[in-house]
C-alpha positions in Angstrom: -34.5 23.1 5.8 -35.3 23.4 2.0 -37.5 21.0 -0.4 -39.0 21.7 -3.9 -40.7 19.3 -6.5 -42.6 19.8 -9.5 -45.9 21.4 -9.8 -49.0 20.4 -11.8 -48.8 23.9 -13.9 -46.6 23.6 -16.6 -42.9 24.7 -15.7 -43.9 25.4 -12.1 -42.1 24.6 -9.0 -43.5 23.9 -5.5 -40.9 24.5 -2.3 -41.1 24.5 1.2 -38.8 26.5 3.6 -38.5 25.6 7.6 -35.9 27.6 9.7 -34.3 26.0 12.1 -33.4 27.5 15.8 -30.2 28.6 14.5 -29.9 31.5 12.7 -27.7 32.3 9.8 -27.2 35.4 7.7 -29.4 35.5 4.7 -27.6 35.0 1.4 -29.1 36.7 -2.1 -31.5 35.6 -3.9 -30.7 36.1 -8.0 -32.2 37.2 -10.9 -34.0 33.9 -12.7 -36.5 35.0 -14.6 -39.4 34.0 -12.4 -42.0 34.7 -9.9 -43.6 33.2 -6.8 -46.7 33.1 -4.9 -45.5 32.6 -0.9 -47.5 31.5 2.2 -45.3 32.9 4.4 -46.7 32.2 8.2 -49.7 32.7 6.9 -49.2 36.1 5.0 -49.6 35.6 1.6 -47.2 37.8 -1.0 -45.8 38.1 -4.4 -41.9 37.9 -5.2 -41.8 39.8 -8.8 -39.1 39.0 -11.5 -35.7 40.5 -10.3 -32.9 42.5 -11.7 -30.5 42.4 -9.4 -30.0 40.2 -5.8 -32.5 40.2 -3.2 -31.4 39.8 0.2 -34.5 37.8 2.2 -35.1 38.6 6.0 -35.2 35.8 8.5 -38.4 37.0 10.3 -40.4 34.3 9.0 -40.3 30.5 10.4 -42.5 28.6 7.9 -42.3 28.9 3.8 -44.2 27.5 1.1 -44.3 28.5 -2.4 -45.1 28.1 -5.8 -42.4 29.2 -8.4 -43.7 30.3 -11.9 -42.1 29.6 -15.0 -41.3 32.9 -16.9 -44.3 34.3 -18.4 -46.6 32.6 -16.5 -47.8 34.3 -13.4 -49.2 37.4 -14.3 -52.4 35.9 -15.9 -52.6 33.7 -13.3 -52.2 36.3 -10.6 -54.2 39.3 -12.7 -50.9 41.6 -12.2 -48.3 42.5 -15.0 -45.2 41.9 -14.1 -43.9 45.3 -14.8 -45.6 46.3 -11.7 -43.9 43.8 -9.5 -40.1 44.2 -11.1 -37.6 43.7 -8.0 -40.9 43.9 -5.2 -42.3 41.6 -2.8 -46.0 42.7 -2.4 -48.3 41.4 -0.4 -51.2 39.2 -2.1 -53.9 41.6 -0.4 -52.8 44.5 -2.5 -54.2 42.8 -5.8 -57.2 40.6 -4.5 -57.9 42.4 -1.1 -57.4 42.4 2.4 -60.3 40.0 3.4 -59.7 37.4 0.3 -55.7 37.3 1.2 -56.6 36.6 4.8 -59.2 34.0 4.3 -57.0 32.1 1.6 -53.8 32.5 4.0 -55.7 30.7 6.8 -57.0 28.4 4.9 -53.6 27.1 3.7 -52.1 27.3 7.2 -54.9 25.1 8.4 -53.9 22.5 5.6 -51.6 19.4 6.2 -49.4 20.5 3.1 -49.2 23.9 3.0 -47.4 23.7 -0.3 -50.2 21.7 -2.2 -52.9 23.8 -0.7 -51.3 26.7 -2.5 -51.0 24.7 -5.4 -54.7 24.1 -5.6 -55.0 27.9 -5.3 -52.9 28.5 -8.4 -54.6 25.6 -10.2 -58.1 27.1 -9.6 -57.0 30.3 -10.6 -55.1 29.0 -13.8 -58.1 27.6 -14.8 -59.9 30.9 -14.7 -56.9 32.9 -16.5 -56.5 33.5 -19.9 -54.3 30.5 -21.9 -50.9 30.9 -21.6 -49.8 32.9 -24.7 -48.0 30.1 -26.6 -45.9 33.0 -28.4 -44.3 34.0 -25.2 -43.7 30.7 -24.3 -41.8 30.4 -27.4 -39.9 33.9 -26.8 -38.6 32.1 -23.5 -37.8 28.8 -25.1 -35.9 30.6 -27.7 -33.9 33.1 -25.3 -33.1 30.3 -23.1 -31.4 28.5 -26.3 -29.3 31.6 -26.7 -31.1 33.3 -29.8 -30.3 36.4 -30.1 -33.2 38.9 -29.4 -33.8 40.0 -32.8 -34.0 36.8 -34.4 -36.6 35.7 -32.1 -38.4 38.7 -32.5 -38.8 37.6 -36.2 -39.6 33.9 -35.4 -42.5 34.7 -33.2 -43.7 37.5 -36.1 -43.6 40.6 -33.8 -41.6 43.8 -34.2 -39.2 44.7 -31.9 -41.5 47.4 -30.2 -44.4 44.7 -29.8 -42.0 42.2 -28.4 -40.5 44.4 -25.7 -43.9 46.0 -24.8 -45.7 42.5 -24.2 -42.7 41.7 -22.4 -42.7 44.4 -19.7 -46.2 42.8 -19.0 -44.9 39.1 -19.0 -41.7 39.3 -17.4 -41.4 42.6 -15.9 -38.6 44.0 -17.9 -37.7 43.7 -21.9 -36.2 40.5 -23.8 -32.9 41.6 -23.6 -32.9 41.8 -20.2 -34.4 38.3 -20.2 -31.7 37.1 -22.2 -29.3 38.3 -19.9 -30.3 36.9 -17.2 -31.4 33.1 -18.3 -27.6 33.3 -19.9 -26.3 34.2 -16.5 -28.4 31.5 -15.1 -27.0 28.4 -17.7 -23.8 30.0 -17.0 -24.0 29.5 -13.1 -25.3 26.0 -13.7 -22.5 25.1 -15.6 -20.1 26.6 -12.8 -21.8 24.3 -10.1 -21.2 21.2 -12.3 -17.7 22.0 -12.2 -17.1 23.4 -15.9 -14.3 25.7 -15.9 -15.0 29.8 -15.9 -13.8 30.2 -19.8 -15.8 27.2 -20.9 -18.8 27.8 -19.2 -18.8 31.4 -20.2 -18.6 30.4 -24.2 -21.7 27.2 -23.6 -24.2 29.7 -22.0 -23.5 32.9 -24.5 -21.2 34.9 -23.2 -18.4 36.4 -25.4 -15.6 34.8 -23.0 -15.0 35.0 -19.1 -14.9 38.4 -18.8 -18.1 39.0 -19.8 -19.4 36.2 -17.9 -17.6 38.2 -14.8 -19.5 41.4 -15.8 -22.9 39.7 -16.0 -22.3 38.2 -12.7 -21.3 41.4 -11.0 -23.9 43.3 -12.5 -27.2 40.9 -12.1 -25.9 38.5 -9.2 -23.7 41.1 -7.2 -20.9 39.0 -6.4 -17.7 37.6 -8.5 -17.7 34.0 -10.3 -14.7 33.1 -7.6 -16.9 34.2 -4.5 -20.1 32.5 -6.3 -18.1 29.2 -6.4 -17.0 29.6 -2.9 -20.9 30.1 -1.6 -22.0 27.1 -3.5 -19.3 24.5 -4.0 -19.0 22.9 -7.5 -21.0 19.9 -6.0 -24.2 21.5 -5.5 -26.8 19.8 -7.6 -29.2 21.9 -9.5 -32.2 22.3 -6.6 -31.1 24.7 -4.2 -32.8 27.2 -1.1 -33.0 30.6 -3.2 -31.7 32.0 0.0 -28.4 31.0 -1.1 -26.6 32.2 -4.6 -28.4 29.7 -6.8 -31.1 30.0 -9.6 -33.3 27.6 -8.1 -35.3 27.5 -4.7 -37.3 30.0 -2.6 -37.6 33.4 -2.8 -38.3 34.1 0.9 -39.2 37.7 2.2 -38.1 40.7 4.1 
């Protein structure tokens, strides 16, 4: 069973997942620009920003996670996003084995592991540098479909400066982030029942063929296979162990 709710951190989402006794094949986690701090059966790890579909394992029975908005996690976790691109890394690699083990045990003992994980993230955020409003503006403009060059001009950065800062904040350059956010807009429309061609244009693709290529490149699937997997009646909240743009980044 998968559940999610808004977190107290701006743009963040808390999620939990408990696996039933009946096993099923894991489905890919699709790129969405986000990073997650995950508690998995007592172990803490970080899911970095993806540039390709990630197929999780099914060796864990209980998960709790906090999914950070694009660009928000590196300051809280203390590691540049570029170091975590397409990776799932134990938290002890950054905070030390003793600290990570103690925090994992504390969360396991909590009545609500997700709430305990959120409290941890809030404490870290309080001691971290304030969120960069410039990077938040970059995400907002790219998510609205604005071109990268126009976005750089709007926030007062040169192309190289924006690329360098994007690597640390998002794990990849602004063009890749723009492509991922555009794909997520299109998939959201498709889940709402919008025809492929209309979804492509409304999301910012040149045409349906362009969207089909991006779906293959970033999601590793076809539009028809994606629609068949999720159905057109699925809502916006969903398990990231299915090929959807939001939900849990479960682990291998």
